[in-house]
C-alpha positions as CSV (number, residue, x, y, z in Angstrom):
1,M,8.0,6.7,18.2
2,S,10.5,4.0,17.7
3,K,13.4,4.3,15.0
4,A,11.5,1.5,12.8
5,T,8.3,3.7,12.6
6,V,10.1,6.8,11.7
7,A,12.0,4.9,8.9
8,G,8.7,3.4,7.6
9,I,7.1,6.6,7.5
10,I,10.0,8.4,5.6
11,I,10.2,5.4,3.1
12,G,6.6,5.7,2.5
13,I,6.8,9.4,2.1
14,G,9.9,8.9,-0.5
15,L,7.7,6.3,-2.3
16,L,4.6,8.7,-2.8
17,I,7.2,11.4,-4.1
18,L,8.9,9.0,-6.3
19,L,5.3,7.9,-7.7
20,K,4.4,11.5,-8.2
21,V,7.6,12.1,-10.2
22,F,7.2,9.1,-12.6
23,Q,3.4,9.5,-12.8
24,D,3.4,10.1,-16.3
25,S,5.5,7.3,-17.5
26,I,3.2,4.8,-15.6
27,P,0.7,3.3,-17.9
28,R,-3.0,3.9,-17.0
29,I,-5.6,1.0,-16.5
30,T,-8.7,2.5,-18.1
31,D,-10.9,-0.9,-18.1
32,P,-13.4,-0.7,-15.1
33,L,-13.3,-4.6,-14.4
34,T,-9.7,-4.2,-14.0
35,N,-9.9,-1.3,-11.4
36,I,-12.5,-3.0,-9.5
37,L,-10.3,-6.5,-9.4
38,I,-7.3,-4.3,-8.2
39,L,-9.5,-2.5,-5.4
40,I,-10.8,-6.0,-4.4
41,G,-7.3,-7.5,-4.3
42,F,-6.1,-4.4,-2.3
43,V,-8.9,-4.7,0.4
44,L,-8.3,-8.4,0.7
45,L,-4.5,-8.0,1.2
46,A,-5.2,-5.2,3.8
47,I,-7.7,-7.3,5.8
48,I,-5.4,-10.2,5.7
49,Y,-2.6,-8.0,6.9
50,G,-4.5,-6.4,9.7
51,V,-5.7,-9.7,10.8
52,S,-2.3,-11.3,11.0
53,R,-1.0,-8.1,12.9
54,L,-3.9,-8.4,15.2
55,R,-3.0,-12.2,15.9
56,K,0.7,-11.2,16.2
57,N,0.1,-8.6,18.8
58,K,-2.3,-11.0,20.8
59,K,0.4,-13.5,21.6
């Protein structure tokens, strides 16, 4: 693995640990419509990111 991949994994794990530590102070969203909109937005961003990575690797 490259150094960038290892650094990305370490940063990701660190962010997950920070989220777990500060979990109680993060406000909860209980409205079902808002949760659905956030999920749809996340899926769309993931699709756009994946397509851009595929196009980048193709060239």
